[in-house]
C-alpha positions as CSV (number, residue, x, y, z in Angstrom):
1,X,0.0,0.0,0.0
2,X,1.2,3.5,-0.9
3,X,0.9,6.3,1.7
4,X,0.8,9.9,0.5
5,X,1.7,12.5,3.1
6,X,1.5,16.3,3.1
7,X,1.3,19.1,5.6
8,X,1.1,22.8,5.8
9,X,3.9,24.9,7.4
10,X,2.6,24.2,10.9
11,X,2.8,20.4,10.3
12,X,6.1,20.4,8.5
13,X,8.4,19.2,11.3
14,X,6.0,16.5,12.4
15,X,5.5,15.4,8.8
16,X,9.2,14.9,8.5
17,X,9.2,12.7,11.6
18,X,6.1,10.7,10.4
19,X,7.7,10.1,7.0
20,X,11.0,9.0,8.7
21,X,9.1,6.6,11.0
22,X,7.3,4.9,8.0
23,X,9.9,4.9,5.2
24,X,11.4,1.5,6.0
25,X,8.1,-0.3,6.5
26,X,5.8,1.3,3.9
27,X,5.9,2.9,0.4
28,X,5.7,6.6,1.4
29,X,5.4,9.5,-0.9
30,X,6.1,12.9,0.6
31,X,4.1,15.5,-1.4
32,X,5.5,18.5,0.5
33,X,6.0,21.1,1.6
34,X,9.8,20.7,1.7
35,X,10.5,23.6,4.1
36,X,8.7,25.6,6.8
37,X,7.7,28.5,4.5
38,X,4.1,29.5,4.8
39,X,1.7,27.3,2.8
40,X,-2.1,26.9,2.7
41,X,-3.5,23.6,4.0
42,X,-6.2,23.3,1.4
43,X,-3.6,23.3,-1.4
44,X,-1.5,20.7,0.4
45,X,-4.6,18.5,1.1
46,X,-5.5,18.6,-2.5
47,X,-2.1,17.1,-3.5
48,X,-2.9,13.9,-1.4
49,X,-6.5,13.8,-2.6
50,X,-5.4,13.9,-6.3
51,X,-3.2,10.9,-5.7
52,X,-5.9,9.0,-3.9
53,X,-8.3,9.6,-6.8
54,X,-5.7,7.8,-9.1
55,X,-5.0,5.1,-6.5
56,X,-8.0,4.2,-4.4
57,X,-6.1,1.5,-2.5
58,X,-3.6,4.1,-1.2
59,X,-3.9,5.9,2.1
60,X,-3.3,9.6,3.0
61,X,-1.8,11.4,6.0
62,X,-2.4,15.1,6.4
63,X,-0.9,17.3,9.1
64,X,-1.6,20.9,10.1
65,X,-1.6,22.7,13.4
66,X,-4.8,21.2,14.7
67,X,-5.7,18.7,11.9
68,X,-9.1,20.3,11.6
69,X,-8.4,22.3,8.4
70,X,-7.0,19.3,6.7
71,X,-10.0,17.2,7.7
72,X,-12.4,19.8,6.5
73,X,-10.8,20.1,3.1
74,X,-10.2,16.4,2.5
75,X,-13.8,15.6,3.4
76,X,-15.1,17.8,0.6
77,X,-14.4,14.9,-1.8
78,X,-17.0,12.1,-1.8
79,X,-14.4,9.3,-2.1
80,X,-12.5,10.5,0.9
81,X,-13.2,9.5,4.4
82,X,-10.8,11.6,6.4
83,X,-10.6,11.0,10.1
84,X,-9.2,13.6,12.6
85,X,-7.7,11.3,15.2
86,X,-6.5,12.2,18.7
87,X,-5.4,8.8,20.1
88,X,-4.9,5.2,19.1
89,X,-8.5,4.2,19.9
90,X,-9.9,6.9,17.6
91,X,-7.5,5.8,14.9
92,X,-8.5,2.2,15.2
93,X,-12.2,3.0,15.2
94,X,-11.9,5.2,12.2
95,X,-10.6,2.2,10.3
96,X,-12.7,-0.5,11.8
97,X,-16.1,1.2,11.5
98,X,-15.6,4.0,9.0
99,X,-13.0,2.6,6.6
100,X,-11.2,5.9,6.8
101,X,-8.6,6.4,4.0
102,X,-7.1,9.6,5.2
103,X,-5.6,10.3,8.6
104,X,-5.6,13.9,9.8
105,X,-3.3,14.9,12.6
106,X,-2.8,18.0,14.7
107,X,0.9,18.6,14.8
108,X,0.8,21.3,17.5
109,X,-1.3,19.1,19.8
110,X,0.7,15.9,20.3
111,X,4.2,14.6,20.9
112,X,6.1,12.9,18.1
113,X,5.7,9.6,19.9
114,X,1.9,9.9,20.2
115,X,1.6,10.9,16.5
116,X,3.7,7.9,15.4
117,X,1.6,5.5,17.5
118,X,-1.7,7.0,16.1
119,X,-0.3,6.7,12.6
120,X,0.8,3.0,13.1
121,X,-2.6,2.1,14.5
122,X,-4.4,3.8,11.6
123,X,-2.2,2.0,9.0
124,X,-2.4,-1.5,10.6
125,X,-6.1,-1.6,11.5
126,X,-8.4,-3.3,9.0
127,X,-12.0,-2.3,8.1
128,X,-14.5,-4.7,9.8
129,X,-17.0,-4.4,7.0
130,X,-20.3,-6.2,7.8
131,X,-22.8,-3.8,9.4
132,X,-20.5,-0.9,8.8
133,X,-20.3,-1.3,5.0
134,X,-23.7,0.2,4.3
135,X,-23.0,3.2,6.5
136,X,-19.7,3.8,4.7
137,X,-21.5,3.6,1.4
138,X,-23.9,6.3,2.6
139,X,-21.1,8.5,3.8
140,X,-19.4,8.3,0.4
141,X,-22.5,9.4,-1.5
142,X,-22.3,13.0,-2.7
143,X,-24.9,15.3,-1.3
């Protein structure tokens, strides 16, 4: 599975750490930014979403200061189920029950260790399907 990662300037340093933690165990594509200069989170989120549209089996990780802006932008797309996760349990449930394909993280809110654990949980937890599948289908329908 390929993982596409992007951030805004507020998430840049943590993005670098997340990418480093995953690069030896996953196929990771860092879509930027590549420095801490100001950037707009909607533009960075769109880079990941464009890749997911081409490769639906991939996953995305988006970081900004709170994670909220990235989640709001990513969820504008019907095929995206972006989850703003704040601990390992929320990451696991987002995968088990919601089949989330994008993880949104608040870089200013957590330690590196916590964000790596949340990310690992998100990437290793399978979707349960079953009773959750119909709900996920409804979520993915455009309004």
